[in-house]
N, C-alpha and C positions, 0 to 999 in steps of 0.2 A: 821889925814889924812884919806880920804875915801879909803876903800878897792878897789883895782882894780880887777875886776872879769875876770877870764879866760873864763867863760861861758857867752856869750853875751845874751842868752835867759833868764837866771836867772837875769842878770843885768837889762834887760828891764822889766821883770815881777816885780821885786822889785821896780822899778821906776814908775810902773803903766802904762807902754807903751804897745802898741800893738806889737805883734811879727808876722813877715811875714815869711812864709815857702813856699818852692816849694812843688810840689807833690813828690811822692816817686821816687827815682832814683835807678835803679838796682845796687846792690853791684858789684863793678868791672867795672862799666861804667866810666872809668877814664876821658875820654874827657868831658862828661857832668859834672862830679864832679868838674873837674878843672875849667870849664867855670863858674859854679854856685858859686864856692868859691870866684870868683872875682866879683860877682854881689852884689846887695844891699840886697839880702836875709839875714835874721837873722838865719835861721834854714834850714838845708837840712836833709831830711829823707832818709836814705839808706835802700833800700828794701832787706830784707834777708829772707822774708817768702816764696815767690814764686820762687825765683831763687836759693834757698838753702843757708844754713848758713855755711860759710867758714871763719874761723878766719884769715888765711894768706891773703885772698883777702880783708877782712874787714880792716885789719891792713894797707894794701897797700892803700885802698880807703881813709882811714882817714888821711894818710900822705899827700894826695893831698889837704886837708883842712887846716892843721895846723902843724907847726913844734913843736913837743912835747919836747921841750928842757927844761924839769924840772929836778931839782936835786931830789934824792930820798926823802929828807926831804920835799921839795915843793910838791912832788906827794902825800906823806902821809897826808900833811895838806889839800890838795885840793880834794883828792879822797874819798869824802863822799857824801851822798845823801842830797840834799837840798829839802825841808825846814827842814827836821828832824835835820840836822846840818846846822844852819844858814850860816856857812862859807863854806859849801860843794859846790862843783862845778859840781856834777852829777845830772842831771834832769831825774827823772823817770816819763815817760808819759804813762799811761795805755790807752788802747783803748777799748771803749765800742761799740760793733757792733752786738749785738743781744738783743732780748727782755728780756731774762733772766738777761743779764748784767745790763740793766736799772733797773730792779726790785731789784737787789742786790747792786746797786751803793751806796745808802745811808749807808748801813752796811759797805761796803768796805771803804768808805771815813771816816766813824766814827772810824773804827778799825785800819786802816793802815795809819800811820802818815807820811810815807816817800814819798807819791805821790805828785809830783810837778805839774802835769797837767793831764787832761783827754782829749783824742781825741774821739770826737763823729763821728764814721765812718758810713756814710750812705749806702755804697755799700752792705756789708754783712748784715747790719741791715735790708735793704729792703728785702733781701732773707729770713731772720729770721721772718719777718712780713708777709711772703707769697706773696710778691709783685714782686718776680722773678727778682731782680736787678733793679727795677724802683726806683732809688735813688732820683728822683725828685718828687715822689708822695707826695701829701700834708700830708699824714699820717706819712711819713718818716720825713718830715720837722718838724711836731709836736713832733715826738719822739726825734729829735735832740734838740729841744727847751726844752724838759723835762730833757734831760741829762744836758743841760746848767743850768736849774733852780736848779737841785740837786747840781751841782758844785758850783753855787753861794751861796747856803745855807751853804756849807762847806768851802767857801772861797778858792776853788781850781780853777785855771785858766782852761778854756775849749777851745779846739781847734776844728775846722772843716773847711771844704772847702766851695767853692762858689757853687751856683746853678743858673739855669736860672732865678729863682725868688728871689735870694738872692745874690746881688753883695757885694762888699767890704763894701760900706756904710751901707747896711742893716745888715751885720754881726757885724760891729762896734756898730751900734745902739742896736742890740740884746744883746751885751755884751760879745761876744766871744773875748778872749784875744790872741789867736793864730789863724791866718787865713792862710789857705793853698791855694795858688794861683796855678792853674794848669799850667804846663810847656807850653802848647800849646798857652797860651795867657799871659805868665808870665810877661814879662817886662812892657808892657803897663798897665796891671792891677796892677802890683806891684807898679808902679809909682803913679797911681791914689790912691791906698790904702795908701801908705806912706803919700801922700798929705792930704788925708781925716783924717788920724790919727795925722796930724801935726808933722810928724817925719822929722827931719832935719839932724840927725846924719848919 
């Protein structure tokens, strides 16, 4: 009998499916978290960098997503990092958002075996490239594709968002495995993306 995954993202990646995420949601924004937990998104990213890291608020936020009704034994069996542990349910997704990160990414992926995905982040990357936040600049797009190529070389799924010149279909064709759909146009674009990826679940 096939293993039933607790982590939908890992399940989709193992089955070769595209994962759809919303943009970042501030930790503690319970109304948005609850609404998105009932949507067709596969992944929600809770923002804890710019709003401050607070464990009690994070715990409360997570409870809006899932009832963590696991026995201690079930927790011990599941609480390990995938793909280092093929049965693990924790996904570690690193973010590359500066030029130095791109240069070091091959060594990181070669040496660190517990990384489940890499997020190619254009915003801070554009600042690192001297483009002052112009995340849609062609050089930034080229850098994102370089990150993607490195990830493909090491068989690590790569995530990024959309841009005015790269819609869902373009990101799928490029080979991004996790696509972040901005909340401002989320539902319509999410529906188009799921259709383009032939997702029916």
